[in-house]
C-alpha positions as CSV (number, residue, x, y, z in Angstrom):
1,M,-15.8,-49.9,-5.9
2,E,-14.8,-46.3,-6.5
3,N,-16.1,-43.2,-4.8
4,L,-17.2,-40.4,-7.1
5,F,-18.0,-36.9,-5.7
6,S,-20.5,-35.1,-7.7
7,Y,-21.4,-31.4,-7.4
8,G,-23.3,-31.1,-10.6
9,T,-25.2,-32.9,-13.3
10,L,-24.2,-36.4,-12.3
11,Q,-26.5,-35.9,-9.3
12,L,-29.5,-35.8,-11.7
13,E,-31.4,-39.0,-12.0
14,S,-31.8,-38.5,-15.8
15,V,-28.0,-38.2,-16.2
16,Q,-27.4,-41.3,-14.0
17,L,-29.9,-43.4,-16.0
18,S,-28.4,-42.3,-19.4
19,T,-24.8,-42.6,-18.2
20,F,-24.9,-45.7,-16.0
21,G,-28.2,-47.3,-16.7
22,R,-29.3,-47.1,-13.1
23,K,-30.1,-44.6,-10.3
24,L,-27.1,-44.1,-8.0
25,E,-27.3,-44.1,-4.2
26,G,-25.1,-41.6,-2.4
27,Y,-24.6,-39.4,0.7
28,A,-23.8,-35.8,1.2
29,D,-20.2,-34.5,1.7
30,C,-18.1,-31.4,1.0
31,L,-14.9,-30.5,-0.8
32,V,-12.9,-27.7,0.8
33,G,-10.6,-25.4,-1.0
34,Y,-12.4,-25.3,-4.3
35,N,-14.7,-22.7,-5.9
36,L,-17.5,-23.1,-8.4
37,A,-17.9,-21.5,-11.9
38,F,-19.9,-22.4,-15.0
39,I,-18.8,-23.5,-18.5
40,K,-20.8,-23.7,-21.7
41,I,-21.2,-27.3,-22.9
42,V,-21.3,-27.9,-26.7
43,D,-21.4,-31.7,-26.7
44,E,-25.0,-32.4,-27.9
45,E,-25.2,-35.7,-26.1
46,V,-24.3,-34.2,-22.7
47,V,-26.7,-31.3,-23.3
48,A,-29.5,-33.8,-24.2
49,S,-28.8,-35.9,-21.1
50,S,-28.6,-33.0,-18.6
51,G,-31.0,-30.6,-20.3
52,M,-28.5,-27.8,-19.6
53,T,-26.1,-25.9,-21.9
54,E,-24.1,-24.6,-18.9
55,H,-22.6,-27.0,-16.4
56,P,-20.8,-26.3,-13.0
57,V,-17.1,-26.7,-12.8
58,I,-14.8,-26.4,-9.8
59,H,-11.2,-25.1,-9.5
60,Y,-8.7,-25.4,-6.7
61,T,-8.2,-22.3,-4.7
62,N,-6.5,-23.5,-1.5
63,N,-8.9,-21.2,0.4
64,M,-10.5,-23.1,3.3
65,N,-13.5,-20.8,3.1
66,D,-14.3,-22.2,-0.3
67,V,-16.6,-25.2,0.1
68,I,-18.4,-27.3,-2.6
69,H,-21.4,-29.3,-1.4
70,G,-22.2,-32.5,-3.3
71,T,-22.9,-36.2,-3.2
72,V,-20.6,-39.2,-2.9
73,F,-21.6,-42.2,-5.1
74,S,-20.1,-45.6,-4.9
75,I,-19.7,-46.9,-8.5
76,T,-17.8,-49.6,-10.3
77,Q,-14.5,-49.1,-12.2
78,Q,-16.5,-49.5,-15.4
79,E,-19.0,-46.9,-14.3
80,L,-16.1,-44.5,-13.5
81,Y,-15.0,-44.9,-17.2
82,Q,-18.6,-44.2,-18.3
83,A,-18.5,-41.0,-16.2
84,D,-15.2,-40.1,-18.0
85,E,-17.0,-40.5,-21.3
86,Y,-19.9,-38.3,-20.1
87,E,-17.8,-35.5,-18.8
88,A,-16.8,-33.0,-21.6
89,A,-13.2,-32.2,-22.5
90,D,-13.5,-29.2,-20.2
91,Y,-13.1,-31.5,-17.2
92,K,-10.4,-33.8,-15.8
93,R,-10.7,-36.4,-13.1
94,I,-8.6,-36.2,-10.0
95,E,-8.6,-37.8,-6.6
96,V,-9.3,-35.6,-3.6
97,T,-9.9,-36.0,0.2
98,L,-13.4,-34.7,1.2
99,K,-14.3,-32.9,4.4
100,S,-15.3,-36.3,5.9
101,G,-11.8,-37.6,5.3
102,Q,-13.1,-40.0,2.6
103,K,-11.1,-40.2,-0.7
104,A,-13.1,-39.8,-3.9
105,W,-12.7,-39.0,-7.6
106,V,-14.0,-35.6,-8.7
107,Y,-14.1,-33.7,-12.0
108,V,-12.4,-30.3,-12.0
109,G,-11.7,-27.7,-14.7
110,A,-9.2,-29.1,-17.2
111,E,-7.6,-25.7,-18.0
112,K,-6.3,-25.1,-14.5
113,N,-3.9,-27.1,-12.4
114,A,-5.8,-28.8,-9.7
115,T,-4.1,-30.4,-6.7
116,T,-5.4,-32.6,-3.9
């Protein structure tokens, strides 16, 4: 199983059902050293699934005062690939260590260098 940290639309039941075919179970955690912005989504399937034309995106800041709250989901390797398909080209997946010490995958802004 893979841990996926979601701070945005993957927390929505409608997105989970359309992306994975099931509702995910998760728990709250935080990612420190990242800040939140919004990007315009043009992929019609993503907009239809989430119901939103702007989605949150995070970027690495190395500022320990910057904290992103979200949910950790345990998903299969195949579901991780399905999440990759869902996320627009504006995102890339990296592995991070959350505030709890747990490692997880997260989607960050693709145009900036993100480090773990």
